[in-house]
VEXKOLSE-36302 format. One line per field, with one value per residue (C-alpha): residue number from 1; residue in one letter; x, y, z. Coordinates in pm, 1 decimal. Layout:
<rs>
num	c(NUM, ...)
residuo	c(A, ...)
X	c(X, ...)
Y	c(Y, ...)
Z	c(Z, ...)
</rs>
This chain:
<rs>
num	c(1, 2, 3, 4, 5, 6, 7, 8, 9, 10, 11, 12, 13, 14, 15, 16, 17, 18, 19, 20, 21, 22, 23, 24, 25, 26, 27, 28, 29, 30, 31, 32, 33, 34, 35, 36, 37, 38, 39, 40, 41, 42, 43, 44, 45, 46, 47, 48, 49, 50, 51, 52, 53, 54, 55, 56, 57, 58, 59, 60, 61, 62, 63, 64, 65, 66, 67, 68, 69, 70, 71, 72, 73, 74, 75, 76, 77, 78, 79, 80, 81, 82, 83, 84, 85, 86, 87, 88, 89, 90, 91, 92, 93, 94, 95, 96, 97, 98, 99, 100, 101, 102, 103, 104, 105, 106, 107, 108, 109, 110, 111, 112, 113, 114, 115, 116, 117, 118, 119, 120, 121, 122, 123, 124, 125, 126, 127, 128, 129, 130, 131, 132, 133, 134, 135, 136, 137, 138, 139, 140, 141, 142, 143, 144, 145, 146, 147, 148, 149, 150, 151, 152, 153, 154, 155, 156, 157, 158, 159, 160, 161, 162, 163, 164, 165, 166)
residuo	c(X, X, X, X, X, X, X, X, X, X, X, X, X, X, X, X, X, X, X, X, X, X, X, X, X, X, X, X, X, X, X, X, X, X, X, X, X, X, X, X, X, X, X, X, X, X, X, X, X, X, X, X, X, X, X, X, X, X, X, X, X, X, X, X, X, X, X, X, X, X, X, X, X, X, X, X, X, X, X, X, X, X, X, X, X, X, X, X, X, X, X, X, X, X, X, X, X, X, X, X, X, X, X, X, X, X, X, X, X, X, X, X, X, X, X, X, X, X, X, X, X, X, X, X, X, X, X, X, X, X, X, X, X, X, X, X, X, X, X, X, X, X, X, X, X, X, X, X, X, X, X, X, X, X, X, X, X, X, X, X, X, X, X, X, X, X)
X	c(-2070.6, -2277.2, -2293.3, -2134.7, -1745.1, -1890.1, -2012.8, -1755.8, -1473.0, -1620.6, -1693.9, -1331.1, -1191.2, -1390.6, -1190.0, -843.9, -973.0, -986.8, -681.6, -467.3, -563.7, -615.5, -245.1, -166.7, -351.0, -152.4, 196.2, 243.9, 101.3, 357.4, 622.2, 482.6, 322.4, 2.2, -300.8, -537.0, -249.6, -312.9, -687.7, -581.2, -328.8, -590.7, -837.3, -613.6, -569.3, -1002.3, -1019.1, -707.1, -802.9, -752.8, -433.0, -129.8, -77.3, -219.2, -445.1, -849.1, -1078.7, -1409.0, -1453.4, -1114.0, -1198.2, -1512.1, -1363.5, -1087.2, -1230.3, -1491.9, -1246.2, -1016.3, -1318.4, -1409.2, -1133.8, -1017.9, -1384.2, -1288.1, -980.9, -1117.8, -1385.2, -1020.6, -877.9, -1240.1, -1211.9, -878.6, -860.8, -1184.5, -976.1, -655.0, -649.2, -714.4, -658.1, -599.5, -219.1, -326.7, -591.1, -302.5, -59.1, -288.8, -447.2, -91.9, 14.8, -260.2, -206.4, 128.3, 39.7, -220.5, 36.8, 291.5, 4.1, -113.2, 234.9, 275.0, -108.6, -98.7, 255.4, 84.0, -236.7, -115.0, 259.7, 268.0, 6.5, 210.8, 536.1, 392.7, 267.9, 567.1, 649.0, 759.3, 419.6, 248.1, 424.0, 328.6, -42.6, -47.5, 54.1, -153.0, -407.7, -359.6, -325.8, -672.2, -874.9, -733.9, -787.2, -1179.6, -1201.7, -1023.3, -1213.4, -1549.8, -1473.9, -1341.6, -1719.8, -1911.2, -1796.0, -2027.7, -1903.9, -1711.3, -1867.9, -2016.3, -1998.9, -1938.2, -1543.1, -1352.2, -1352.3, -1719.4, -1820.2, -1604.4, -1596.2, -1722.1)
Y	c(-3568.1, -3604.3, -3319.1, -3474.7, -3409.9, -3051.5, -2970.3, -3140.9, -2968.1, -2636.8, -2648.7, -2804.5, -2514.6, -2276.0, -2386.6, -2388.1, -2061.4, -1936.3, -2111.3, -1980.2, -1623.1, -1602.7, -1747.9, -1454.3, -1158.4, -1302.2, -1331.9, -999.8, -832.8, -961.5, -880.0, -484.5, -500.0, -501.2, -704.4, -617.9, -664.5, -952.4, -924.1, -612.2, -727.6, -1017.8, -701.6, -487.0, -771.4, -681.2, -342.8, -100.8, 119.1, -53.1, -22.5, -156.1, -158.8, -277.9, 12.5, -118.3, -42.1, -237.7, -227.6, -399.1, -638.8, -739.8, -771.2, -950.4, -1157.8, -1252.4, -1311.7, -1557.0, -1739.5, -1819.0, -1921.7, -2153.1, -2276.2, -2390.2, -2583.3, -2693.0, -2907.2, -2985.1, -3135.3, -3305.6, -3477.3, -3560.8, -3735.7, -3946.6, -4040.1, -4104.9, -4106.2, -4409.5, -4312.2, -4024.9, -3933.7, -4010.4, -3756.6, -3528.3, -3591.6, -3502.0, -3178.2, -3037.2, -3123.9, -2953.8, -2633.1, -2643.0, -2668.4, -2380.2, -2148.6, -2216.3, -2118.8, -1868.7, -1730.1, -1685.9, -1577.2, -1321.8, -1166.9, -1119.6, -987.7, -739.5, -737.8, -446.6, -682.1, -1015.4, -819.2, -687.5, -990.8, -1189.6, -1532.6, -1736.9, -1663.6, -1689.3, -2004.7, -2175.1, -2020.7, -2268.7, -2587.1, -2455.9, -2448.3, -2809.3, -2961.8, -2826.2, -2852.4, -3221.0, -3297.5, -3191.3, -3435.8, -3717.4, -3686.8, -3630.1, -3952.6, -4152.4, -4027.5, -4157.4, -4541.5, -4737.5, -5003.1, -5348.9, -5551.0, -5315.2, -5283.9, -4922.2, -4816.1, -4517.0, -4255.5, -4314.8, -3932.0, -3801.4, -4057.3, -3895.0)
Z	c(-598.8, -234.9, -20.5, 275.2, 121.0, 42.9, 425.0, 608.9, 401.0, 399.7, 774.8, 833.9, 604.7, 826.8, 1130.5, 979.5, 886.5, 1206.9, 1302.6, 1028.6, 1111.4, 1453.4, 1406.5, 1180.8, 1360.6, 1728.2, 1555.9, 1380.4, 1620.8, 1864.9, 1584.9, 1621.2, 1258.3, 1408.7, 1474.5, 1159.7, 941.9, 796.7, 774.6, 572.1, 365.7, 272.0, 180.3, 7.1, -305.7, -357.4, -161.1, -275.7, -30.6, 304.2, 485.2, 467.9, 834.3, 1153.5, 1194.3, 1227.6, 913.6, 904.1, 524.6, 567.8, 805.3, 644.8, 286.9, 471.1, 650.2, 404.5, 148.7, 400.0, 503.5, 128.5, 45.5, 327.9, 283.4, -88.5, 5.0, 271.9, -2.7, -215.5, 171.7, 174.8, -141.7, -147.3, 201.4, 40.0, -233.8, -81.6, 269.0, 538.5, 875.8, 1104.1, 972.5, 653.6, 651.8, 867.3, 569.9, 300.6, 501.1, 548.9, 171.5, 57.9, 239.5, 154.4, -227.3, -127.0, 27.9, -268.2, -552.1, -319.5, -284.2, -706.6, -745.6, -432.4, -532.7, -929.5, -829.8, -533.8, -487.5, -255.1, -23.7, -80.5, 40.8, 359.4, 500.6, 720.2, 557.3, 805.6, 1008.2, 625.4, 586.8, 957.7, 898.6, 630.1, 818.6, 1100.3, 891.0, 738.6, 1069.4, 1195.7, 899.2, 866.4, 1204.4, 1176.9, 912.9, 1044.7, 1380.0, 1217.1, 1006.3, 1305.8, 1498.2, 1210.2, 1204.1, 1398.3, 1619.6, 1603.5, 1372.7, 1147.2, 772.0, 716.6, 581.0, 746.7, 526.7, 419.2, 526.1, 249.1, 6.0, -311.1)
</rs>
């Protein structure tokens, strides 16, 4: 495996993770659950003293943000690898990314519910699903944009998706 899919995927996953996190934090603050609730719920999975509400807690913020970004980066790498194998063009890359994000949402539901049902039950389902869709669009968009921007001028022998080829 070349390093490019890992670097591109980790970067795209970071962007997607930030989009998803900000969406979730703003949406849950707007619904009255609290701005820090998503971060706290993620942290609670690894740190059982994290609050289950929107109260700010420094340790929970560090644990929740670090865990979310690590998972986001790993999913971004998976998406970059899949896009390199399956997608040719922006629309196909976005479809792969959104599909992988929905698969991660399904898998995440099963895993999170089994590991920390209390935190899982406290996360508003439509916010979580919408966040995963936004993650896929953002991460896929970054991968597609980087791939498009690395293609050389007309007449080049460089193929589309070379950036994320394995």
